[in-house]
N, C-alpha and C positions, 0 to 999 in steps of 0.2 A: 604375798610376793615370795619368790624362792630365796633360798640362802644366797647371799651375794658373795662371790669370791673376789679376792684381790686381783686387780689388773696387773699383769706383768709389764714392767716398763712404763713408758708414757705413750702407749699405743693410742692411735686415733684413727677414725675411718678415713679412707681415701676420699678425696673431694667428689669423685664420681658417685661413690656409694652414698655420701651425705646428700648430694643433689637428688638422687633417686628417692631417698627416704623423704626429703622435703616435698618433692613433687607428689608422692603418694599420700603424704600426710599421715595422721594417726600416731600411734605410740609404737616405739621400736625398742626391743630388748637387744642388748649387746652380749655376745658370747665370745670367749677366747679359747684357743687351743691350748690346753694345759698339759698335754702329753709330753713329758720331759725328754722322751726318746724319739720324738717325731721331728722330722726336718722342718715342719711348718709351725713349730712352737711359737705361740704369741699371735698367730693369725686370728683376725676377727671375722665373725659372721653376725648377721643381724636378722631378727625375726619380728615381723609386725604382729601385734596382739591387741586384744581388747575391743576391736571395732566389729561392726556387723560384717559377716562374711569371713572373719578370721577364725581359724581353727582353735586357737588358744585365747581364752579370755584373760588369763594371767600367763606370764612367761614360765615355761618349765625350767627346772634347774639345769637340765642339759639340753643342748640343741637337738632337735629331732633328727633322726637318720634321714638323709636325702642323698640323691646322686652327687651333690656338690660337697657334702661334709658327712663324716662319720660322727654322729652326735655325741657319743660318749667322750670324745676328746675335748669337746667344747662346753665350758661351764659358764653359767650366767655371771656377768661382771657388772651389770648395771643397765640403766635405761638411758637411751640417747636423748640429749637435749638438742633438738633440731635447730634451735636459735643459735646456740653457742658452738654446736658441733662437738661438744664434750660428752663423755660417758659419765653419768652421775650415779 
């Protein structure tokens, strides 16, 4: 597993995001925007990993670059517990 960074504040996924992860199943890594100068500091992103068809067998330390997120800003903060909705 990658180095786990401390979660800023008491951030939690939005209910819609949590429902999507539950519907899709599998394991989900949580990433948080840690760029102190960015307007979206603390924003969460999620990445499914480990299952068949997933690009990543283990979560990377930084979120991959995508059209939705510039990966270097987002660092791994834990794995989602889909039952409790908490980042562990």
